[in-house]
C-alpha positions as a Markdown table, in Angstrom:
| # | Residue | x | y | z |
|---|---|---|---|---|
| 1 | Met | 98.1 | 39.3 | -16.7 |
| 2 | Pro | 99.8 | 35.8 | -16.6 |
| 3 | Arg | 98.8 | 33.3 | -19.2 |
| 4 | Val | 97.5 | 29.8 | -18.2 |
| 5 | Thr | 97.1 | 27.0 | -20.6 |
| 6 | Phe | 95.0 | 23.8 | -20.0 |
| 7 | His | 93.6 | 20.9 | -21.9 |
| 8 | Val | 89.9 | 20.3 | -22.6 |
| 9 | Pro | 88.2 | 17.3 | -24.2 |
| 10 | Ser | 87.7 | 17.7 | -28.0 |
| 11 | Glu | 83.9 | 17.8 | -27.5 |
| 12 | Val | 84.3 | 20.9 | -25.3 |
| 13 | Lys | 86.6 | 22.5 | -27.8 |
| 14 | Ala | 84.0 | 21.9 | -30.6 |
| 15 | Val | 81.3 | 23.6 | -28.6 |
| 16 | Val | 83.5 | 26.5 | -27.6 |
| 17 | Ser | 84.7 | 27.0 | -31.2 |
| 18 | Lys | 81.1 | 27.3 | -32.4 |
| 19 | His | 80.4 | 30.1 | -30.0 |
| 20 | Gly | 82.8 | 32.8 | -30.8 |
| 21 | Glu | 80.4 | 35.4 | -29.6 |
| 22 | Ile | 81.3 | 34.4 | -26.0 |
| 23 | Asp | 84.3 | 36.0 | -24.5 |
| 24 | Trp | 85.8 | 32.7 | -23.3 |
| 25 | Asp | 88.8 | 34.3 | -21.7 |
| 26 | Arg | 86.6 | 36.4 | -19.5 |
| 27 | Phe | 84.3 | 33.5 | -18.7 |
| 28 | Val | 87.1 | 31.2 | -17.6 |
| 29 | Thr | 88.8 | 34.0 | -15.7 |
| 30 | Asp | 85.5 | 34.8 | -13.8 |
| 31 | Thr | 84.9 | 31.2 | -13.1 |
| 32 | Leu | 88.4 | 30.6 | -11.8 |
| 33 | Trp | 88.2 | 33.7 | -9.7 |
| 34 | Thr | 84.9 | 32.6 | -8.1 |
| 35 | Tyr | 86.4 | 29.3 | -7.2 |
| 36 | Ala | 89.6 | 30.8 | -6.0 |
| 37 | Lys | 87.7 | 33.1 | -3.6 |
| 38 | Lys | 86.0 | 30.1 | -2.1 |
| 39 | Leu | 89.3 | 28.3 | -1.7 |
| 40 | Arg | 90.8 | 31.4 | -0.1 |
| 41 | Leu | 87.9 | 31.5 | 2.4 |
| 42 | Leu | 88.3 | 27.8 | 3.2 |
| 43 | Asp | 92.0 | 28.3 | 3.7 |
| 44 | Cys | 91.3 | 31.1 | 6.1 |
| 45 | Leu | 88.8 | 29.0 | 8.1 |
| 46 | Ala | 91.0 | 26.0 | 8.1 |
| 47 | Ser | 94.0 | 28.0 | 9.3 |
| 48 | Arg | 92.0 | 28.9 | 12.5 |
| 49 | Ser | 90.7 | 25.4 | 13.1 |
| 50 | Lys | 91.9 | 23.5 | 16.1 |
| 51 | Leu | 90.7 | 20.2 | 14.6 |
| 52 | Thr | 93.4 | 17.7 | 13.9 |
| 53 | His | 93.4 | 15.5 | 10.8 |
| 54 | Lys | 92.3 | 12.6 | 13.1 |
| 55 | Asp | 89.4 | 14.6 | 14.4 |
| 56 | Val | 88.2 | 15.4 | 10.9 |
| 57 | Glu | 88.4 | 11.7 | 9.9 |
| 58 | Ala | 86.4 | 10.7 | 12.9 |
| 59 | Leu | 83.8 | 13.4 | 12.2 |
| 60 | Asp | 83.7 | 12.2 | 8.5 |
| 61 | Arg | 83.0 | 8.6 | 9.5 |
| 62 | Ala | 80.3 | 9.6 | 12.0 |
| 63 | Ile | 78.5 | 11.8 | 9.4 |
| 64 | Lys | 78.7 | 9.1 | 6.7 |
| 65 | Ala | 77.4 | 6.4 | 9.2 |
| 66 | Asp | 74.4 | 8.6 | 10.1 |
| 67 | Leu | 73.7 | 9.3 | 6.4 |
| 68 | Leu | 73.8 | 5.6 | 5.6 |
| 69 | Lys | 71.3 | 4.9 | 8.4 |
| 70 | Lys | 69.0 | 7.7 | 7.2 |
| 71 | Tyr | 68.9 | 6.6 | 3.6 |
| 72 | Gln | 68.7 | 2.9 | 4.4 |
| 73 | Asn | 65.6 | 3.6 | 6.5 |
| 74 | Ala | 64.0 | 5.8 | 3.8 |
């Protein structure tokens, strides 16, 4: 299996170091795999989409405008 190295804040390292009973390699692998599966699904859905980037931006603006109205009236 390939090895991946990444940096974490010292506060996280301190907590992880105190809990040696947890298999952190397994935890991180499972967490990354869960996220990777979601990304794979999104990639699959996006590859079939006929929306252009411009369409997505217009939809984004419309949704945000509706949410703004909703929460301003709440």
